[in-house]
N, C-alpha and C positions, 0 to 999 in steps of 0.2 A: 556851455558844452554844445557843440553843434551851431550852424547859422539858422538863419529864418527859414530857411527852405527846407531843414531837416525835418522829417516827420516825426511828431511827438512820440510815437510808439518807439521809434529808434532811439530818441533821446533816453527814454525811460529804460529801454533793455541796456543802452551803452552804460548808463548811470548803474544799474543793477550789477552787470559784468565787472565794472571799474571797482565798485564797492567790495564784490565778492572775491575778486582775484587780485585785487592790488593792495598795497601799504599806502594808507594816506594820512597826511597831517591832519589835525583837527579843522583847520580853515578849510583845506580842499575837501574833506568829508563833509562839511556843512554846506559847501558850495555845490558839490554833486548831489547832496539829497535835495536842495531846494530846486535844482534843475529838473529833478525828476518828478519832483511834486507839481511844478509848473507844467511839466509834460502830461502828468495825469489829470490835471484840471482841464486840459485842450482833449483829451482822448474820451474822458467820461464826463459829459455834460448835460446828462438827464438822469432821472430817479431810476429808470428801467435796467441801468447798468450799477446800481447800488452795491451788488454782491461782488461783481469784479472790481469796481473801484476800493472797496473797503479791502478786499483781498490784496491788491496790489499795494495799498498803502501799509498792511501789516508786514508784507514780505520785504517792502522797502526799509522798514523799521528794524525788523530781525537780521537782515543783511548789515545794516549800519551798525546794531548792537554787537554784532559778531567782530566786524572791522574795530570796533573801539575796543572790545575785550582782547583782541590780539595785542594792543599796546600795553596792555596792564597784566597780561598774565605772567606769573612769575616774579611781579614786582609789588612793591608796597605803595603803589600810585593811589592818590587821593582825587577824587572826582570833585574839583572845585575850578573855579574860573571858567575858561572856553570849554573845558571838558564838561563840566556841569551844564553849560548852555547846550552842547552837543547833546547830552543824554536828555534832556528837557524835549528837545525836538525828536529824539528816537522814541520817547514814551509817548508822545502825543500822535505818533504813527501807529504804536504797537496798540494803542487804545482801540483801533478799528478791528482788532482780531476777535473772530467769533468761534464758538466751539465747532461750526460747520466747516472751519478751515483746517481743522487739525491733520487732516490727511496731506494738505498741501505743505505744511510749514514742519510736520513731525521731524524731519530730519536736518532741518536748518541750523539747530542749535546742537552743537556738540557736548559732551559731558565736561570737559573743560571750561567751556564758555558758560555754561549752567552753574559750575562751582563759583565761578568769578562773579556771575550776577548774584547769586544768593549770598555770597560774601559781601558784597555790597549793600544789598537789601537788609542783612543782619547788622552791619557795622557802622555806628556814627562816625569811627574813626577814619574809614575809607570813604565814606558820603556823609559830610556833615550836615546836610540839607535834610531835614526830616520830612519834608513834603515831597521830595523827591524820591526818598525811598518808599514812601508810601504808594507812590504811584507805579513803583517798580512791582507790585502785586500783579499788573497786567502780564508781566512775563511768567511768573508762576501758574498763572491762570491758563497757559499754554501746557504746562506739564502733565503727563499721565500718572497714573497710580504708581508705575515702577518707579519712577523718578523720586516720589515720596517714600517709597519702601527703601530706597538707598539711604542709609543714615546719613552718608556725608553730605546728603542733599535735603533729605527730610529734616533733620534735626537742626540746622541752621535756618530751614525756612519756618520753622515754629519757633524758634528765637527770634526771627525778625519780624513775624506776625506780632508776636508779644510785645515788642518793642515798640512798633509803630502804632499799633492800636492802644496802648497805655497813654499816649498823648494825643488821641484822636480827637478832633472838634468837629461841631456840627458841620461847618461850611466845607469840611474835607472829606466828608461821607457822602460822596456823590452817588446818585442811583446807579450809574454803571460800575460803581465798584463792588456793589452789593455781591454780585455773582462771584467774582474773583475772592473775596474774603470768604465766602462760602465755601467754594470749592476746596481752596487751602485748608480751611477749618475742618472739611469734612476728611480730607486724606490724613491731616496730621491726627484726626481722632482715630481714624482706622488703623494706623500703624502705631498707635499707643504714644504719641510725643505730648497729647494733650493731657495724658494722665499726670506728668510732671508739672503741667501749668497747675493744674487743680491742686497737687500736693503741695507745692510751692506755696499757694495762695492761703490755703487752711493752715499751714505752718506759720506765715506771716501773721495771719488774724490771731492764732494762738499764742504768740508774742507780742501781740498788741502793736503791730507795726504794719505798714502799708509798703509793698515793693512792687516792682513793675509787675508781677501777675496779678495781683490785686486790682490794680490800676486798668491793666487790659480787660478784665472781665468786666468791671465795672462800667468803664468807658463804652464798651461794646454794647452793653444793653441801655444805657442812658442816650448814647447817641442815636442809636437805631430807632428807639422810640420816639425821640425828639423829631426824628426825620418823618417819621410817619404824621407826626403832629403838623409839620410843615407842609407836608405834601397835600395833607387835607385842605389847608389853606389855600394851596395853590390851586387844586382841583376847583373849589367853590368859586375862586376868583377867575376861572376859564383857562388857566395856564397848563394844567395837566389834563389831557382828555380821558375819559372813564376808563377805557381798557387798560391804559398805561398806569393809571392810579391803582387798580385792582392788581396788575401785576406786581408794581412796586411793594404795595402793602404785602401781598402773598409771600413775597421774598424775605420782607424784614420780619413779618410775624413768624415765618419758619425759623429765622435765625434765631429771633427770642426763645421760641418754642425749644429749639435745640439746646442752646445755653442754659435754660433755666430747669428744664425736666429731663435732659439726657445725661448719664453717667459719662465721664467724672464729672463734668462742670457742675452738673446738678448737685453734687455734694458741696462743691465750693460755694455755690449760693445759699447753703443753709448756714452759712457762718453770719455774725452780726456783722451789719454793714453792709454786706453783699445782699442778704435777704431784703433789706430795706431798699436798696436800689433797683433789685429786680422787681419788687412789688410796685413801686412806684413806676416803671418802665411798664409794667403789665396795664397799670390804669391809665397811663398816656396813650398806650398803643391802643387799648380796646376803645377808649373814647374817640381816638381819631378815626377809627374804622366806623362807629355808629354816627358820628357825625356827618358823614357823607352818605349815609344809607338812602335818603330819599333820593339822591342824584346817581347812584350808582346801582339801583335796583334793575335797569334796563340790561346790565350785565349778567342778569340771571344766575345761571348754576354757579358761574365762579365766584361771583360775590357772596352767593350762599355758603361757598365751601369756606369762605373766612370764617363765619359764624360758627361753622363745624370745628375749625381749627382753633377757636377761642375757647369752644365748650370743652372739647379735649384736653386743650392745656389745662384749664381749671379743674378737669375732673382726674387728671394725672396727679395734680398737686393734693387733690382731695384724696387718692387712693394710697394713703401710706398708714401704716400702722400708727405711728406717731404724728401728732400735727406736724405738717412741713413748717418751717419757720417763714417761708414766703407766704403762704396760705394765713398763717397766725398774724403776720404783718398786714396783710391785705384787710382780714376781718377787724382787726384792733385799729388800725390807723386810716383805713379807708372805707370802711363800713359804709358810711354816711353818704360817700360819693358813689358807690355801688348801689345804693337805693336810687339815686339819679339815674344811673345806667341801666337800671332795670325798667325804668319808665321808657327810657329812650328804645330799649329792645323793643317793648310793647308797641310803641308807636311806629317802629320800622316793620311791624308784621312777621319778623322772625323770632326765633326762640333761643334762649340761652337756659340751660337746664343746671348748670354747675357754677353760677356766679357766686361768689363768696358771699355769706350772710353777715350783717353787723354783729360783732361781738365784743361790744366796748366792756373793758374791765372796770368794775366800780372802784373809785378812787377815793370818794368821799370819806370812807372809813378807814382809808390807808395812812398809815404813820407817814408823816412828812419825810421822813428819812429815807423811805422806800421808793422816793419819786426821783426821777432824772431831773437835775437841776435845769436843764436846757428844756426838753421836750414836755416835762412835768407828767410823764408816763411811768406806770410801775415798772422798776427795772427788772431786767433778768439776771445780769451780770454785772455788779456796781464797780466803778473804778473811780479812785480817789484822783483829782488833779492837785498836784502838791503846790502850785503856785497860789491857786484861790482857795484851797480846800473844800472846793466843791465836788460833789459826786455826780457822775454821770454813768449811764450805761456803756457797755462795750460798744454797741451799734452807734451810739452817739460820738463816741472817741473815734472809731473808724471814719465816720462820716468827715468829722473834723480834719482828720489826718489827710483825708482824699481831697478836702476842698479848700481849707485854710488850716494848715497846721500850727494854731496857736490855741492859748487857753481863753476861750471866749469872755472870761470875766476879767482877765489881768492883760490880754494880749502877749503874754509871755509864750515863746517857743514852745511847742509840745515836743520835746526831745525823749528818747527812750527811758530816761530816768527822771522824768518829771511826772509820771503818773504810776499808779499800782493798782492790782486787784485788791478788792475787800471780800475774802472768802466767808467771814464770819457775817458780815451783813448779807451776803448773798443766802447763808443758810437761813438766817432770819426772814427773808424775803419768802424763801420757799415754805417755811413753817408757817407763816402768816397766810398764804395762799391756801394750804392745806385745811387751816381752821376755818377760814372765812368763806372758801369756795367749796368746801368739803371734798377738797381734792379733784374737782371735776375737770381743770385744765392742768394741773400741777404735774401729772405725769407727761403732759405733752410738753412742757416747757421748762422743766427744772434743770435741765443740762442741755445746752446747745450742742456740747461736744460728743455726747453720748451718740447722737445719731450720725455724726460725720465719721467717729472712729470706725463705726460697723462697716462704713462704705470702704474706706481708705487706709485702715490702720496696717495693713500689710506693706504700704508703699514706703511708711516713713523710715524704714530702717535704711533704704536706698537712698536717702536724700543727705545732702551735706547739712552743717549745722545751722547756716544762715538761711536755708530755704530757698534761696535765688538761684533756682536751676538753669537758668537761663544765660549765665555769667560766661566770660571767657574760657573758663576751665569747666565747661559744661560736658565735656567728654567723660567725667566720672560719674558713676552711681546709676548707670542706665538700668530702666526697669523693663521687665518684660510686661506687656499690656495683658490684663486677664479679660480683655473684651473681645480678642480676636475671634472674628465669626459671629460677633453678635451686634453687627451693624444695624442701627436703628432703620427702620424703613423711612423715617424723616428726612434722612439724606437723599433718598431717591426722589424726594419731591423737589430737588433742585431745578430751578428752572434757568439751567445754565446758557439756554440757546438764545435767550431774550436779552438785549441790550437797550440801555436808553437811548430813546431816538435822537436825545441832544447831545450825542457824542462829540459831534465837531466843536460845540462851545463849552467844552469842559477843561479847557487849558487854563489850570489854575495859575501857574506862574507867568505864562506868555514871556518865560525867559528873562522878565523884568521885575516880576513880582516880589513877594516877600520869600525868604527863605530862611529855616531855621536849623539850628544846631540843637543837639541834645546830649545830656550826659546822663546815661541810664542810672547811674549810682546815686544822682541827687533826686529832687522831688519832681521830676518830671519836667522842669521849665525849659520853655523852650526860647533859646537866644537868638535875636536877629542878627544874622552875619553878614548883611547886605553890604556892609561897608569894609568886608575882608576880601572883597575880589582883588584890591591891588597886591595884597600878600600872597593871595593864590597863584597868580599870575607866575611867581617865583616857583611855585611847586611843579610848573611845567618844564622849568630849565634846570631843575637841582638834581636829575636822575630819579625822580619819583615814578616816572614810568620809563617803559623801554625807549631807547633811542631810535627816533623814526626816520627812515630812508623813505620819504614820501616820492613816490614816481612822478608826480607833476611837478614837486618843487625841483627835482634833479633835472626834469626836462626844460626848466626856464633858468632864465640867468639869475633872477634873485629870490632865493627862499623865503617863505613867509614869515612874518615877523614874530608869531606866537609861539613857534617851535624850531627846534635845532633838527633840521631834515638831512 
């Protein structure tokens, strides 16, 4: 595009004009994007122009996404092969978006294009690459509150978020993704879509099964806390500067705080299995923050605020009429570790007033049949594993279903008909507790479900039988949120304007890396589809997207080989 004498700014403007106004095939669209990128590298060659450079990159990405969407609107096209390569290129440009650019790019995406983008984000059928759909969160980051209020956009956005985070892995949870995830969570909470996720998760655990919603909530807290642990190690090794470390700490811990303590997800985290996952995540996150105390004290008020956030979270858990299951787990399973944390706090010079205190239940006099066969802890809600005839707590069963869905004693699959509750044994455990502990804790722990039913019972009638609310038939059973107007102030703490300084280096796929497909109805396994590109090339020829009349192909004697132009 242009010769050596053509000024780079002219090349860039020409590229934007061509992408915006012309129909291009996939190869010429990629060629035009790369020419514009080369021009930008010549125009902006110093850090003083970082704002303009990032804006120009984001504008180029949005324009290219619009052009690509025009090919697929009104079709059942699948983003594979060269189209997938193009989408990865576009995503790497859109990553440069910042909230400060909103006024510049607000009008660039039309509603039909947003509908197509969110459909791709939600659907493994339209985009088999799970990693690519995860990266499409950057598009949703550009949306405003009105976009999410529109149910035709908000509901599939929530469905897509549940789908991609249910299979989230540590290496995929990039620091620059924290703000997009947090913003999408904020808006789907505000407009009530998160209520359905919490209800579905509670129903699934109530039926002793694990669905996409349970996996979503558990993976979010687990991966977020583990990311804090790794960031602490990176900071101590010199890879993360102090101010950036505190910023990422703050964003991730705020995400944990909202999920675990804020309705409606707080109700889901009272469930067996989810409570244990939340408790372990809070221990990991708190320990990560304290492990770098001596290095980060130079940040002063910003770092001190982290301690206030930690204390506020534990205070929120403690301020319940009944003992919160997450707090009960912290006291019973992690009490000894919190003794170490208390010493770390004292050494740091800061104070935490609401750290959980150890409360280990006496098991010496406990009948053996009341003990979990895996953890050896006193059970709350016993479940019989049919293949081994062993008894475990519901929380242990949910953990097994999440991590390795097989009987740990026989390795037989844990299918829904291979285990069952033992209500008579549960009654015996409650009676034993009342007799041996004088009822001191029995009122707090004798029924996991009474706590949750008080919070969300009104929603159960609105759900379908299987509790998987984000299925393809999710148009039924919409519920009105009872939290309109009660937006927690935690959302206002979103630090959306900050972005990881290593934005350039976060190109997961580099167009040649691993791509995964997923089947949401399965156990969330990710299947490598790297070898399917040969077949996917056929998808671009069999009418799966609109016939392309590329202006550059028509102007040349020979059309490009990858498209019928």
